[in-house]
N, CA, C and O atoms as CSV, one atom per row, in Angstrom:
chain,resi,resn,atom,element,x,y,z
A,1,UNK,N,N,0.972,-1.102,0.053
A,1,UNK,CA,C,0.003,-0.152,0.089
A,1,UNK,C,C,0.835,1.225,0.130
A,1,UNK,O,O,1.825,1.372,0.847
A,2,UNK,N,N,0.346,2.162,-0.676
A,2,UNK,CA,C,1.220,3.631,-0.725
A,2,UNK,C,C,0.089,4.707,-0.105
A,2,UNK,O,O,-1.063,4.767,-0.537
A,3,UNK,N,N,0.562,5.470,0.881
A,3,UNK,CA,C,-0.443,6.581,1.407
A,3,UNK,C,C,0.017,7.922,1.229
A,3,UNK,O,O,1.146,8.116,0.778
A,4,UNK,N,N,-0.704,8.825,1.523
A,4,UNK,CA,C,-0.310,10.466,1.306
A,4,UNK,C,C,-0.539,10.871,2.694
A,4,UNK,O,O,-1.304,10.340,3.500
A,5,UNK,N,N,0.307,11.989,2.885
A,5,UNK,CA,C,0.197,12.743,3.960
A,5,UNK,C,C,-0.872,13.784,3.754
A,5,UNK,O,O,-0.917,14.196,2.594
A,6,UNK,N,N,-1.848,14.376,4.686
A,6,UNK,CA,C,-2.885,15.379,4.564
A,6,UNK,C,C,-2.171,16.207,3.675
A,6,UNK,O,O,-2.571,16.328,2.517
A,7,UNK,N,N,-1.137,16.809,4.085
A,7,UNK,CA,C,-0.464,17.941,3.165
A,7,UNK,C,C,-0.468,17.664,1.859
A,7,UNK,O,O,-1.013,18.411,1.046
A,8,UNK,N,N,0.156,16.533,1.522
A,8,UNK,CA,C,0.285,15.776,-0.032
A,8,UNK,C,C,-1.117,15.852,-0.713
A,8,UNK,O,O,-1.266,16.358,-1.826
A,9,UNK,N,N,-2.148,15.313,0.030
A,9,UNK,CA,C,-3.584,15.055,-0.282
A,9,UNK,C,C,-4.013,16.714,-0.640
A,9,UNK,O,O,-4.366,16.889,-1.807
A,10,UNK,N,N,-4.014,17.666,0.060
A,10,UNK,CA,C,-4.295,19.118,-0.112
A,10,UNK,C,C,-3.452,19.474,-1.465
A,10,UNK,O,O,-4.096,19.601,-2.506
A,11,UNK,N,N,-2.427,19.593,-1.479
A,11,UNK,CA,C,-1.373,19.888,-2.694
A,11,UNK,C,C,-1.972,19.654,-3.837
A,11,UNK,O,O,-2.278,20.528,-4.649
A,12,UNK,N,N,-2.230,18.094,-3.994
A,12,UNK,CA,C,-2.635,17.271,-5.022
A,12,UNK,C,C,-4.085,17.665,-5.492
A,12,UNK,O,O,-4.439,17.678,-6.671
A,13,UNK,N,N,-4.866,17.979,-4.430
A,13,UNK,CA,C,-6.509,18.285,-4.823
A,13,UNK,C,C,-6.201,19.595,-5.478
A,13,UNK,O,O,-6.731,19.713,-6.583
A,14,UNK,N,N,-5.477,20.609,-5.075
A,14,UNK,CA,C,-5.073,21.979,-5.558
A,14,UNK,C,C,-4.665,21.841,-7.046
A,14,UNK,O,O,-5.256,22.398,-7.971
A,15,UNK,N,N,-3.642,21.077,-7.159
A,15,UNK,CA,C,-3.015,20.630,-8.523
A,15,UNK,C,C,-4.243,20.269,-9.445
A,15,UNK,O,O,-4.521,20.966,-10.421
A,16,UNK,N,N,-5.022,19.062,-9.064
A,16,UNK,CA,C,-5.685,18.617,-9.930
A,16,UNK,C,C,-7.001,19.783,-10.237
A,16,UNK,O,O,-7.348,19.843,-11.416
A,17,UNK,N,N,-7.574,20.493,-9.470
A,17,UNK,CA,C,-8.467,21.553,-9.665
A,17,UNK,C,C,-7.873,22.654,-10.692
A,17,UNK,O,O,-8.502,23.031,-11.681
A,18,UNK,N,N,-6.667,23.096,-10.362
A,18,UNK,CA,C,-6.038,24.164,-11.041
A,18,UNK,C,C,-5.798,23.510,-12.576
A,18,UNK,O,O,-5.836,24.291,-13.527
A,19,UNK,N,N,-5.517,21.885,-12.852
A,19,UNK,CA,C,-5.467,21.522,-14.217
A,19,UNK,C,C,-6.994,21.228,-14.808
A,19,UNK,O,O,-7.106,20.955,-16.003
A,20,UNK,N,N,-8.001,21.280,-14.074
A,20,UNK,CA,C,-9.057,20.907,-14.567
A,20,UNK,C,C,-9.429,19.630,-14.841
A,20,UNK,O,O,-10.377,19.360,-15.578
A,21,UNK,N,N,-8.652,18.717,-14.221
A,21,UNK,CA,C,-8.829,17.267,-14.440
A,21,UNK,C,C,-9.470,16.484,-13.574
A,21,UNK,O,O,-8.704,15.638,-13.115
A,22,UNK,N,N,-10.660,16.405,-13.119
A,22,UNK,CA,C,-11.156,15.870,-11.793
A,22,UNK,C,C,-10.895,14.167,-11.874
A,22,UNK,O,O,-11.050,13.469,-10.872
A,23,UNK,N,N,-10.538,13.679,-13.010
A,23,UNK,CA,C,-10.531,12.065,-13.033
A,23,UNK,C,C,-9.102,11.457,-13.296
A,23,UNK,O,O,-8.954,10.338,-13.786
A,24,UNK,N,N,-7.929,12.387,-12.887
A,24,UNK,CA,C,-6.853,11.840,-12.646
A,24,UNK,C,C,-6.282,11.310,-11.547
A,24,UNK,O,O,-6.604,11.708,-10.427
A,25,UNK,N,N,-5.492,10.482,-11.710
A,25,UNK,CA,C,-4.824,9.773,-10.679
A,25,UNK,C,C,-3.120,10.112,-10.427
A,25,UNK,O,O,-2.468,10.395,-11.431
A,26,UNK,N,N,-2.560,10.085,-9.350
A,26,UNK,CA,C,-1.197,10.233,-8.990
A,26,UNK,C,C,-0.547,8.780,-9.340
A,26,UNK,O,O,-0.789,7.748,-8.714
A,27,UNK,N,N,0.321,8.896,-10.457
A,27,UNK,CA,C,1.043,7.555,-10.826
A,27,UNK,C,C,2.396,7.759,-10.301
A,27,UNK,O,O,3.183,8.637,-10.656
A,28,UNK,N,N,2.616,6.663,-9.232
A,28,UNK,CA,C,4.063,6.847,-8.976
A,28,UNK,C,C,4.939,5.385,-9.565
A,28,UNK,O,O,4.320,4.381,-9.921
A,29,UNK,N,N,6.259,5.465,-9.588
A,29,UNK,CA,C,7.161,4.429,-9.899
A,29,UNK,C,C,8.297,4.473,-9.596
A,29,UNK,O,O,8.815,5.441,-9.039
A,30,UNK,N,N,8.923,3.351,-9.937
A,30,UNK,CA,C,10.570,3.388,-9.697
A,30,UNK,C,C,11.364,3.048,-11.113
A,30,UNK,O,O,11.086,2.192,-11.954
A,31,UNK,N,N,12.286,3.869,-11.092
A,31,UNK,CA,C,13.154,3.359,-12.643
A,31,UNK,C,C,14.347,2.946,-11.981
A,31,UNK,O,O,14.480,3.027,-10.760
A,32,UNK,N,N,15.339,2.444,-12.863
A,32,UNK,CA,C,16.892,2.423,-12.665
A,32,UNK,C,C,17.544,3.579,-12.935
A,32,UNK,O,O,17.195,4.199,-13.940
A,33,UNK,N,N,18.483,4.037,-12.204
A,33,UNK,CA,C,19.011,5.244,-12.377
A,33,UNK,C,C,19.210,6.002,-11.261
A,33,UNK,O,O,18.791,5.423,-10.258
A,34,UNK,N,N,19.723,7.151,-11.030
A,34,UNK,CA,C,19.832,7.830,-10.070
A,34,UNK,C,C,21.123,7.777,-9.241
A,34,UNK,O,O,21.798,6.778,-9.491
A,35,UNK,N,N,21.570,8.502,-8.430
A,35,UNK,CA,C,23.044,8.203,-7.877
A,35,UNK,C,C,22.788,7.214,-6.755
A,35,UNK,O,O,23.782,7.001,-6.061
A,36,UNK,N,N,21.766,6.609,-6.440
A,36,UNK,CA,C,21.536,5.665,-5.372
A,36,UNK,C,C,21.483,4.232,-6.102
A,36,UNK,O,O,21.766,3.187,-5.517
A,37,UNK,N,N,21.107,4.301,-7.377
A,37,UNK,CA,C,20.847,3.079,-8.004
A,37,UNK,C,C,19.235,3.131,-8.610
A,37,UNK,O,O,19.096,2.664,-9.741
A,38,UNK,N,N,18.227,3.576,-8.045
A,38,UNK,CA,C,17.045,3.701,-8.189
A,38,UNK,C,C,16.636,5.008,-8.059
A,38,UNK,O,O,17.222,5.739,-7.261
A,39,UNK,N,N,15.472,5.521,-8.901
A,39,UNK,CA,C,14.885,6.597,-8.501
A,39,UNK,C,C,13.444,6.576,-8.751
A,39,UNK,O,O,12.963,5.692,-9.459
A,40,UNK,N,N,12.692,7.524,-8.198
A,40,UNK,CA,C,11.311,7.718,-8.018
A,40,UNK,C,C,10.611,8.583,-9.286
A,40,UNK,O,O,11.282,9.526,-9.706
A,41,UNK,N,N,9.455,8.355,-9.850
A,41,UNK,CA,C,9.014,9.297,-10.837
A,41,UNK,C,C,7.628,9.402,-10.431
A,41,UNK,O,O,7.119,8.327,-10.115
A,42,UNK,N,N,6.921,10.386,-10.362
A,42,UNK,CA,C,5.433,10.943,-10.282
A,42,UNK,C,C,4.928,11.631,-11.354
A,42,UNK,O,O,5.615,12.462,-11.947
A,43,UNK,N,N,3.763,11.366,-11.678
A,43,UNK,CA,C,3.122,12.131,-12.627
A,43,UNK,C,C,1.492,12.112,-12.349
A,43,UNK,O,O,0.978,11.191,-11.714
A,44,UNK,N,N,0.805,13.102,-12.831
A,44,UNK,CA,C,-0.702,12.866,-12.874
A,44,UNK,C,C,-0.901,11.960,-14.363
A,44,UNK,O,O,-0.275,12.111,-15.412
A,45,UNK,N,N,-1.815,11.142,-14.103
A,45,UNK,CA,C,-2.314,10.236,-15.163
A,45,UNK,C,C,-3.655,10.046,-15.475
A,45,UNK,O,O,-4.428,9.387,-14.780
A,46,UNK,N,N,-3.990,10.709,-16.681
A,46,UNK,CA,C,-5.509,10.554,-16.801
A,46,UNK,C,C,-5.787,9.150,-17.672
A,46,UNK,O,O,-6.872,9.075,-18.249
A,47,UNK,N,N,-4.889,8.085,-17.784
A,47,UNK,CA,C,-5.462,7.014,-18.519
A,47,UNK,C,C,-6.068,6.221,-17.561
A,47,UNK,O,O,-6.235,6.524,-16.380
A,48,UNK,N,N,-6.460,4.981,-18.227
A,48,UNK,CA,C,-6.865,3.704,-17.479
A,48,UNK,C,C,-5.863,3.188,-16.839
A,48,UNK,O,O,-4.841,3.037,-17.509
A,49,UNK,N,N,-5.828,2.787,-15.470
A,49,UNK,CA,C,-4.641,1.712,-15.118
A,49,UNK,C,C,-4.835,0.327,-15.778
A,49,UNK,O,O,-5.904,-0.228,-16.031
A,50,UNK,N,N,-3.442,-0.162,-16.029
A,50,UNK,CA,C,-3.091,-1.218,-16.610
A,50,UNK,C,C,-3.627,-2.429,-15.794
A,50,UNK,O,O,-3.976,-2.212,-14.634
A,51,UNK,N,N,-3.716,-3.629,-16.279
A,51,UNK,CA,C,-4.190,-4.878,-15.433
A,51,UNK,C,C,-3.296,-5.203,-14.200
A,51,UNK,O,O,-3.732,-5.546,-13.100
A,52,UNK,N,N,-2.123,-5.066,-14.498
A,52,UNK,CA,C,-0.994,-5.270,-13.271
A,52,UNK,C,C,-0.846,-4.117,-12.279
A,52,UNK,O,O,-0.215,-4.296,-11.238
A,53,UNK,N,N,-1.477,-2.797,-12.604
A,53,UNK,CA,C,-1.436,-2.158,-11.583
A,53,UNK,C,C,-2.278,-2.099,-10.160
A,53,UNK,O,O,-3.425,-2.537,-10.075
A,54,UNK,N,N,-1.748,-1.659,-9.342
A,54,UNK,CA,C,-2.563,-1.605,-8.005
A,54,UNK,C,C,-3.038,0.051,-7.850
A,54,UNK,O,O,-2.303,0.912,-8.335
A,55,UNK,N,N,-4.049,0.356,-7.290
A,55,UNK,CA,C,-4.523,1.533,-7.429
A,55,UNK,C,C,-5.162,1.437,-5.917
A,55,UNK,O,O,-5.846,0.522,-5.457
A,56,UNK,N,N,-4.693,2.774,-5.217
A,56,UNK,CA,C,-5.126,3.000,-3.708
A,56,UNK,C,C,-5.827,4.196,-3.717
A,56,UNK,O,O,-5.552,5.021,-4.588
A,57,UNK,N,N,-6.683,4.427,-2.900
A,57,UNK,CA,C,-7.573,5.651,-2.801
A,57,UNK,C,C,-7.606,6.300,-1.534
A,57,UNK,O,O,-7.985,5.571,-0.617
A,58,UNK,N,N,-7.311,7.476,-1.231
A,58,UNK,CA,C,-7.268,8.229,-0.090
A,58,UNK,C,C,-7.712,9.676,-0.140
A,58,UNK,O,O,-7.087,10.583,-0.689
A,59,UNK,N,N,-8.994,9.793,0.570
A,59,UNK,CA,C,-9.553,11.084,0.575
A,59,UNK,C,C,-9.769,11.794,-0.864
A,59,UNK,O,O,-9.585,12.984,-1.119
A,60,UNK,N,N,-10.251,10.663,-1.837
A,60,UNK,CA,C,-10.875,10.952,-3.083
A,60,UNK,C,C,-9.573,11.316,-4.146
A,60,UNK,O,O,-9.820,11.922,-5.188
A,61,UNK,N,N,-8.143,10.898,-3.800
A,61,UNK,CA,C,-7.318,11.030,-4.534
A,61,UNK,C,C,-6.720,9.450,-5.041
A,61,UNK,O,O,-6.264,8.774,-4.118
A,62,UNK,N,N,-6.697,8.931,-6.196
A,62,UNK,CA,C,-6.321,7.969,-6.525
A,62,UNK,C,C,-4.590,7.925,-6.741
A,62,UNK,O,O,-3.956,8.810,-7.315
A,63,UNK,N,N,-4.038,6.761,-6.177
A,63,UNK,CA,C,-2.695,6.437,-6.530
A,63,UNK,C,C,-2.473,5.018,-7.056
A,63,UNK,O,O,-2.688,3.981,-6.428
A,64,UNK,N,N,-1.922,5.150,-8.543
A,64,UNK,CA,C,-1.578,4.039,-9.195
A,64,UNK,C,C,-0.282,3.911,-9.144
A,64,UNK,O,O,0.456,4.896,-9.163
A,65,UNK,N,N,0.232,2.474,-9.062
A,65,UNK,CA,C,1.669,1.933,-9.148
A,65,UNK,C,C,1.520,0.621,-9.651
A,65,UNK,O,O,0.595,-0.139,-9.363
A,66,UNK,N,N,2.590,0.347,-10.519
A,66,UNK,CA,C,2.646,-0.784,-11.261
A,66,UNK,C,C,3.300,-1.957,-10.182
A,66,UNK,O,O,3.977,-1.700,-9.187
A,67,UNK,N,N,2.985,-3.021,-10.566
A,67,UNK,CA,C,3.605,-4.413,-9.734
A,67,UNK,C,C,5.137,-4.361,-9.379
A,67,UNK,O,O,5.494,-4.494,-8.208
A,68,UNK,N,N,5.813,-4.216,-10.142
A,68,UNK,CA,C,7.702,-3.960,-10.151
A,68,UNK,C,C,7.717,-2.790,-9.090
A,68,UNK,O,O,8.174,-2.941,-7.957
A,69,UNK,N,N,7.212,-1.691,-9.526
A,69,UNK,CA,C,7.461,-0.591,-8.620
A,69,UNK,C,C,6.938,-0.713,-7.147
A,69,UNK,O,O,7.604,-0.140,-6.284
A,70,UNK,N,N,5.806,-1.407,-6.769
A,70,UNK,CA,C,5.105,-1.709,-5.730
A,70,UNK,C,C,6.002,-2.359,-4.807
A,70,UNK,O,O,5.949,-2.105,-3.603
A,71,UNK,N,N,6.849,-3.206,-5.311
A,71,UNK,CA,C,7.508,-4.198,-4.937
A,71,UNK,C,C,8.650,-3.349,-4.054
A,71,UNK,O,O,8.747,-3.599,-2.852
A,72,UNK,N,N,9.355,-2.524,-4.560
A,72,UNK,CA,C,10.199,-1.282,-3.981
A,72,UNK,C,C,9.480,-0.324,-2.979
A,72,UNK,O,O,10.034,0.261,-2.048
A,73,UNK,N,N,8.212,-0.260,-3.301
A,73,UNK,CA,C,7.864,0.870,-2.551
A,73,UNK,C,C,6.703,0.800,-1.554
A,73,UNK,O,O,6.273,1.762,-0.919
A,74,UNK,N,N,6.199,-0.602,-1.487
A,74,UNK,CA,C,5.185,-0.887,-0.408
A,74,UNK,C,C,5.589,-0.301,0.949
A,74,UNK,O,O,6.665,-0.443,1.529
A,75,UNK,N,N,4.322,0.505,1.405
A,75,UNK,CA,C,4.805,0.961,2.889
A,75,UNK,C,C,4.954,2.296,2.647
A,75,UNK,O,O,4.874,3.035,3.628
A,76,UNK,N,N,5.163,2.809,1.517
A,76,UNK,CA,C,5.888,4.269,1.353
A,76,UNK,C,C,4.828,5.242,1.456
A,76,UNK,O,O,3.649,4.992,1.207
A,77,UNK,N,N,5.298,6.401,1.843
A,77,UNK,CA,C,4.027,7.655,2.042
A,77,UNK,C,C,4.486,8.716,1.193
A,77,UNK,O,O,5.627,9.159,1.330
A,78,UNK,N,N,3.720,9.148,0.354
A,78,UNK,CA,C,3.791,10.345,-0.261
A,78,UNK,C,C,3.744,11.764,0.465
A,78,UNK,O,O,2.666,11.960,1.026
A,79,UNK,N,N,4.513,12.620,0.559
A,79,UNK,CA,C,4.517,13.908,1.493
A,79,UNK,C,C,4.714,14.959,0.310
A,79,UNK,O,O,5.087,14.675,-0.828
A,80,UNK,N,N,4.409,16.164,0.768
A,80,UNK,CA,C,4.713,17.676,0.154
A,80,UNK,C,C,5.440,18.604,1.188
A,80,UNK,O,O,4.938,19.153,2.168
A,81,UNK,N,N,6.735,18.653,0.748
A,81,UNK,CA,C,7.658,19.322,1.606
A,81,UNK,C,C,8.023,20.782,1.112
A,81,UNK,O,O,7.861,21.041,-0.080
A,82,UNK,N,N,8.501,21.729,1.963
A,82,UNK,CA,C,8.846,22.998,1.591
A,82,UNK,C,C,10.379,23.009,2.124
A,82,UNK,O,O,10.593,22.660,3.285
A,83,UNK,N,N,11.500,23.429,1.236
A,83,UNK,CA,C,12.605,23.798,1.371
A,83,UNK,C,C,13.132,24.946,0.867
A,83,UNK,O,O,12.348,25.685,0.273
A,84,UNK,N,N,14.440,25.323,0.973
A,84,UNK,CA,C,15.056,26.384,0.479
A,84,UNK,C,C,14.600,26.742,-0.974
A,84,UNK,O,O,14.566,27.913,-1.353
A,85,UNK,N,N,14.221,25.595,-1.843
A,85,UNK,CA,C,14.499,25.781,-3.155
A,85,UNK,C,C,12.849,25.610,-3.585
A,85,UNK,O,O,12.511,25.441,-4.756
A,86,UNK,N,N,12.192,25.658,-2.816
A,86,UNK,CA,C,10.585,25.769,-2.975
A,86,UNK,C,C,9.853,24.469,-2.550
A,86,UNK,O,O,10.611,23.724,-1.929
A,87,UNK,N,N,8.757,24.044,-2.686
A,87,UNK,CA,C,8.056,22.982,-2.337
A,87,UNK,C,C,8.072,21.868,-3.523
A,87,UNK,O,O,8.347,22.135,-4.693
A,88,UNK,N,N,7.768,20.717,-3.087
A,88,UNK,CA,C,7.547,19.575,-4.099
A,88,UNK,C,C,7.187,18.405,-3.189
A,88,UNK,O,O,7.250,18.510,-1.964
A,89,UNK,N,N,6.747,17.107,-3.911
A,89,UNK,CA,C,6.431,15.915,-3.536
A,89,UNK,C,C,7.735,14.965,-3.120
A,89,UNK,O,O,8.707,14.899,-3.874
A,90,UNK,N,N,7.683,14.279,-1.936
A,90,UNK,CA,C,8.776,13.534,-1.847
A,90,UNK,C,C,8.093,12.268,-1.207
A,90,UNK,O,O,7.088,12.331,-0.498
A,91,UNK,N,N,8.776,11.080,-1.551
A,91,UNK,CA,C,8.482,9.873,-1.163
A,91,UNK,C,C,9.248,9.460,0.026
A,91,UNK,O,O,10.476,9.464,-0.061
A,92,UNK,N,N,8.608,9.058,1.265
A,92,UNK,CA,C,9.175,8.328,2.267
A,92,UNK,C,C,9.162,7.078,2.079
A,92,UNK,O,O,8.031,6.613,1.940
A,93,UNK,N,N,10.177,6.213,2.011
A,93,UNK,CA,C,10.082,4.956,1.711
A,93,UNK,C,C,10.706,3.770,2.768
A,93,UNK,O,O,11.909,3.612,2.560
A,94,UNK,N,N,10.234,3.007,3.719
A,94,UNK,CA,C,10.755,2.272,4.557
A,94,UNK,C,C,11.520,1.227,4.170
A,94,UNK,O,O,12.150,0.540,4.975
A,95,UNK,N,N,11.515,1.034,2.877
A,95,UNK,CA,C,12.271,-0.103,2.351
A,95,UNK,C,C,13.520,0.387,1.812
A,95,UNK,O,O,14.261,-0.498,1.383
A,96,UNK,N,N,14.010,1.786,1.712
A,96,UNK,CA,C,15.216,2.385,1.146
A,96,UNK,C,C,16.175,2.144,2.375
A,96,UNK,O,O,15.957,2.501,3.533
A,97,UNK,N,N,17.404,1.392,1.846
A,97,UNK,CA,C,18.538,1.232,2.938
A,97,UNK,C,C,19.480,2.701,2.817
A,97,UNK,O,O,20.046,3.172,3.803
A,98,UNK,N,N,19.534,3.238,1.649
A,98,UNK,CA,C,20.488,4.333,1.460
A,98,UNK,C,C,19.511,5.133,0.349
A,98,UNK,O,O,18.836,4.731,-0.599
A,99,UNK,N,N,19.782,6.560,0.970
A,99,UNK,CA,C,19.178,7.367,-0.128
A,99,UNK,C,C,19.781,8.661,-0.323
A,99,UNK,O,O,20.489,9.149,0.558
A,100,UNK,N,N,19.552,9.260,-1.423
A,100,UNK,CA,C,20.474,10.398,-2.004
A,100,UNK,C,C,20.129,11.670,-1.091
A,100,UNK,O,O,19.197,11.671,-0.287
A,101,UNK,N,N,20.809,12.525,-1.265
A,101,UNK,CA,C,20.506,13.779,-0.375
A,101,UNK,C,C,19.591,14.548,-0.924
A,101,UNK,O,O,19.136,15.492,-0.278
A,102,UNK,N,N,19.171,14.283,-2.190
A,102,UNK,CA,C,17.991,15.222,-2.888
A,102,UNK,C,C,16.540,14.432,-2.600
A,102,UNK,O,O,15.429,14.953,-2.701
A,103,UNK,N,N,16.765,13.337,-2.298
A,103,UNK,CA,C,15.569,12.427,-1.994
A,103,UNK,C,C,14.854,11.727,-3.036
A,103,UNK,O,O,13.923,10.948,-2.836
A,104,UNK,N,N,15.278,12.007,-4.025
A,104,UNK,CA,C,14.812,11.397,-5.276
A,104,UNK,C,C,15.334,10.090,-5.973
A,104,UNK,O,O,14.840,9.579,-6.979
A,105,UNK,N,N,16.499,9.604,-5.210
A,105,UNK,CA,C,17.304,8.293,-5.490
A,105,UNK,C,C,17.409,7.597,-4.069
A,105,UNK,O,O,17.495,8.108,-2.952
A,106,UNK,N,N,17.372,6.200,-4.485
A,106,UNK,CA,C,17.283,5.083,-3.171
A,106,UNK,C,C,17.760,4.038,-3.717
A,106,UNK,O,O,17.721,3.860,-4.934
A,107,UNK,N,N,18.369,3.056,-2.725
A,107,UNK,CA,C,18.608,1.807,-2.979
A,107,UNK,C,C,18.011,1.073,-1.849
A,107,UNK,O,O,17.821,1.616,-0.761
A,108,UNK,N,N,17.693,-0.239,-2.114
A,108,UNK,CA,C,17.313,-1.383,-0.874
A,108,UNK,C,C,18.272,-2.191,-0.824
A,108,UNK,O,O,19.312,-2.242,-1.482
A,109,UNK,N,N,17.755,-3.021,0.243
A,109,UNK,CA,C,18.818,-4.015,0.771
A,109,UNK,C,C,19.078,-5.019,-0.479
A,109,UNK,O,O,18.067,-5.381,-1.079
A,110,UNK,N,N,20.172,-5.442,-0.873
A,110,UNK,CA,C,20.306,-6.231,-1.922
A,110,UNK,C,C,20.727,-5.916,-3.325
A,110,UNK,O,O,21.201,-6.722,-4.126
A,111,UNK,N,N,20.453,-4.406,-3.556
A,111,UNK,CA,C,20.423,-3.891,-4.696
A,111,UNK,C,C,21.940,-3.313,-4.875
A,111,UNK,O,O,22.575,-2.605,-4.093
A,112,UNK,N,N,22.310,-3.817,-6.107
A,112,UNK,CA,C,23.615,-3.625,-6.472
A,112,UNK,C,C,23.618,-2.181,-6.849
A,112,UNK,O,O,24.716,-1.665,-6.644
A,113,UNK,N,N,22.858,-1.501,-7.262
A,113,UNK,CA,C,22.867,0.151,-7.245
A,113,UNK,C,C,24.257,0.682,-7.934
A,113,UNK,O,O,25.180,0.121,-8.524
A,114,UNK,N,N,23.975,1.961,-7.591
A,114,UNK,CA,C,25.236,2.497,-8.118
A,114,UNK,C,C,26.307,2.789,-7.030
A,114,UNK,O,O,25.940,2.989,-5.872
A,115,UNK,N,N,27.737,2.821,-7.400
A,115,UNK,CA,C,28.594,2.733,-6.284
A,115,UNK,C,C,28.690,4.405,-5.473
A,115,UNK,O,O,29.183,4.564,-4.357
A,116,UNK,N,N,28.185,5.377,-6.209
A,116,UNK,CA,C,28.408,6.710,-5.581
A,116,UNK,C,C,27.217,7.409,-5.339
A,116,UNK,O,O,26.163,6.801,-5.528
A,117,UNK,N,N,27.186,8.542,-4.966
A,117,UNK,CA,C,26.171,9.273,-4.824
A,117,UNK,C,C,26.160,10.709,-5.237
A,117,UNK,O,O,25.528,11.664,-4.785
A,118,UNK,N,N,26.961,10.622,-6.142
A,118,UNK,CA,C,27.001,11.865,-7.003
A,118,UNK,C,C,27.085,13.136,-6.155
A,118,UNK,O,O,27.636,13.068,-5.056
A,119,UNK,N,N,26.609,14.212,-6.565
A,119,UNK,CA,C,26.721,15.510,-5.831
A,119,UNK,C,C,25.596,15.543,-4.634
A,119,UNK,O,O,25.634,16.335,-3.692
A,120,UNK,N,N,24.702,14.653,-4.815
A,120,UNK,CA,C,23.505,14.920,-3.724
A,120,UNK,C,C,24.300,14.422,-2.265
A,120,UNK,O,O,24.097,15.044,-1.222
A,121,UNK,N,N,25.024,13.491,-2.304
A,121,UNK,CA,C,25.267,12.700,-0.920
A,121,UNK,C,C,24.392,11.762,-0.268
A,121,UNK,O,O,23.226,12.121,-0.104
A,122,UNK,N,N,24.855,10.280,0.255
A,122,UNK,CA,C,23.965,9.526,0.515
A,122,UNK,C,C,23.965,9.659,1.998
A,122,UNK,O,O,24.828,10.180,2.705
A,123,UNK,N,N,22.574,8.961,2.429
A,123,UNK,CA,C,22.317,8.839,3.737
A,123,UNK,C,C,22.094,7.288,4.317
A,123,UNK,O,O,21.854,7.104,5.510
């Protein structure tokens, strides 16, 4: 399961209303790459979920994730955070054993991943 913080729900509702597409879902995924080995992706998706996708709903917002990504992200939470560079969505992943300083790259136990962390710095 993937959940959202109340702040993320609020920000997503505002974004969806601004775009005028009330039937979109937040699609989240994991892709190879990033300075820790894997990276997150997120986008608003107005297409129909694929057969292998999992769909979660919280406070009227749907989250869609493919089966492979869910294996890396199960139990994760989408949050919205403000920092010195502005605000943005961030994924808090309990499966990550190493994360990049920028928060968009991670590795899990047993991942070969990348050997370095580039300019972001690992945690």
